C-alpha positions in Angstrom: 47.7 20.6 33.5 47.4 21.5 29.8 47.3 24.8 29.1 46.3 27.2 26.6 45.4 30.4 25.2 43.6 31.3 28.1 46.4 30.9 30.4 48.9 32.3 27.9 46.9 35.4 27.8 46.3 35.3 31.5 50.4 35.5 31.2 50.2 38.3 29.2 48.6 40.5 30.4 49.7 39.8 33.8 53.2 41.2 32.3 52.1 43.6 30.3 53.8 46.6 32.8 56.9 43.9 33.8 60.0 46.5 33.3 61.8 43.6 31.1 57.8 42.8 29.1 57.6 46.9 28.6 61.5 46.8 27.6 61.4 44.2 25.1 57.9 45.2 23.2 56.7 48.5 23.5 56.3 48.5 19.4 53.1 48.0 17.9 53.3 43.8 18.1 55.0 44.3 21.1 51.4 42.6 22.7 51.3 39.4 19.7 54.8 39.5 20.5 55.1 38.9 23.6 51.9 36.1 23.6 55.3 34.6 21.4 57.0 34.0 24.0 55.7 33.2 26.6 54.4 30.2 24.4 57.9 29.7 23.8 58.8 29.6 27.6 55.2 27.5 28.4 56.6 24.8 25.5 59.8 25.1 26.6 58.7 24.5 30.2 57.0 21.2 28.5 59.1 19.7 26.4 62.1 19.8 29.6 59.2 18.0 32.3 58.5 20.9 34.3 55.4 21.9 36.4 52.6 23.8 35.0 50.5 24.7 38.6 47.0 26.7 37.4 43.4 26.6 39.0 41.2 26.4 35.6 41.8 25.8 31.6 38.9 27.9 30.9 39.3 30.3 33.8 42.5 30.4 35.0 42.8 33.3 38.4 47.0 32.3 38.2 49.9 29.7 36.0 53.0 29.3 37.3 55.4 28.1 34.9 58.6 25.9 37.0 61.3 24.7 35.7 62.4 20.8 37.7 65.6 20.2 39.2 67.7 19.2 35.4 71.1 17.9 34.0 70.6 19.1 30.4 72.7 15.8 29.0 69.8 13.8 31.0 67.7 15.2 28.5 66.7 13.2 25.7 68.0 13.5 22.4 64.1 13.7 21.1 63.6 15.9 23.9 66.8 17.7 22.7 65.8 19.0 18.9 62.0 19.3 19.5 63.6 22.6 21.8 65.9 23.3 19.1 62.8 22.9 16.9 61.3 25.5 19.0 64.4 27.6 19.7 64.7 27.9 15.5 60.4 28.7 15.3 61.2 31.6 18.2 64.3 33.1 15.8 62.1 33.4 13.0 59.1 35.2 14.6 61.3 37.6 17.5 63.2 40.5 16.3 66.9 40.6 16.8 67.4 42.8 19.6 64.3 40.8 21.5 66.3 37.8 20.7 69.7 39.1 21.9 68.7 40.1 25.4 67.1 36.7 25.9 70.4 35.7 25.2 72.4 38.0 27.2 69.3 38.0 30.5 70.0 33.8 30.1 73.9 34.0 30.4 73.5 36.3 33.5 70.8 35.2 35.2 72.1 31.7 35.2 75.8 32.1 36.9 74.1 34.0 39.4 71.3 30.8 39.8 72.5 28.1 42.8 75.5 26.0 41.3 73.7 22.0 41.9 70.3 21.4 40.6 67.7 24.0 41.9 63.7 24.8 40.6 63.0 27.6 38.8 60.4 29.8 39.4 60.4 31.5 35.8 56.8 33.0 35.8 54.3 33.2 37.6 50.7 35.8 36.9 47.7 36.6 38.8 44.9 37.7 37.2 44.6 41.5 37.5 41.2 41.3 39.1 42.0 38.5 41.5 45.5 40.1 43.1 45.7 40.9 46.0 43.6 38.0 47.0 46.6 35.4 49.1 47.2 33.8 45.3 50.1 34.5 44.6 50.7 33.4 48.2 49.7 29.5 47.7 50.7 29.7 44.3 54.4 30.1 46.7 53.1 27.5 49.1 52.0 25.2 46.5 56.0 25.2 45.0 57.4 25.8 48.4 55.5 22.2 49.0 57.5 20.1 45.8 61.1 21.6 46.0 61.1 20.7 50.1 59.1 17.4 49.4 61.8 16.3 46.3 64.7 14.0 47.1 67.0 15.8 48.7 64.9 19.0 48.9 66.4 21.8 46.4 66.8 25.6 46.7 64.7 27.4 44.3 65.5 30.3 42.0 63.9 32.9 40.6 64.5 36.7 38.4 63.1 40.0 38.9 63.3 42.5 37.3 60.7 44.4 39.0 62.1 46.0 41.9 58.8 46.1 44.4 58.5 41.9 43.9 61.6 41.9 46.1 60.1 43.0 49.1 57.3 40.4 48.2 59.0 37.1 47.6 61.6 38.3 50.4 58.7 37.6 53.0 58.7 34.2 51.4 62.3 33.9 52.9 63.9 34.2 49.2 67.0 36.3 49.2 68.6 38.9 47.1 72.1 36.7 45.7 73.0 39.6 43.2 71.6 42.8 40.7 72.7 42.0 37.2 72.6 44.8 34.5 71.3 43.6 30.8 71.3 46.2 28.3 70.2 48.9 31.3 68.0 47.1 32.7 68.3 46.1 36.6 67.3 42.2 36.9 67.6 41.0 40.6 68.7 37.4 40.9 67.2 35.9 44.3 67.1 32.3 45.6 65.3 30.0 48.3 67.4 27.6 50.2 67.1 24.1 50.1 64.5 23.0 53.9 
């Protein structure tokens, strides 16, 4: 499904109290910078042929951004060029401290992910008025079904900066593999084994 500004706004709203987003975007331009980062994450996911799960174009109740198992050596030259252009545009739009943090974050979290191919749950957001109604559970089950039906079945990894999320994801079979610290911010790296 195509993603639009309604989806970007939903993710921005869902992550506005996330410890990483608070840390990175606590200035006057924070909301717009947050949306800039989310747009980049979505574009990157699209270029790398990832998954976007959502229920509606105009009034979505959830959005999930999931990277498929991949090997960057199999990514086309065209996709690599597009990705580099998007990264250059991001450099021009975000403050240096945000870019520095994101570089450190990616390096540390990648080191904690499974060594082999796996799905990576980049973002999952539920509109605040629909939280607590089982939508997150439904979306996770859909992601788990996709990973399970892959040939071969793949594990799923995710990272969260919100300590309360650890118990939530543990109920769905994720294990806390490592806790990393990026510029004083704790990042909890979790993995769900292939089924």
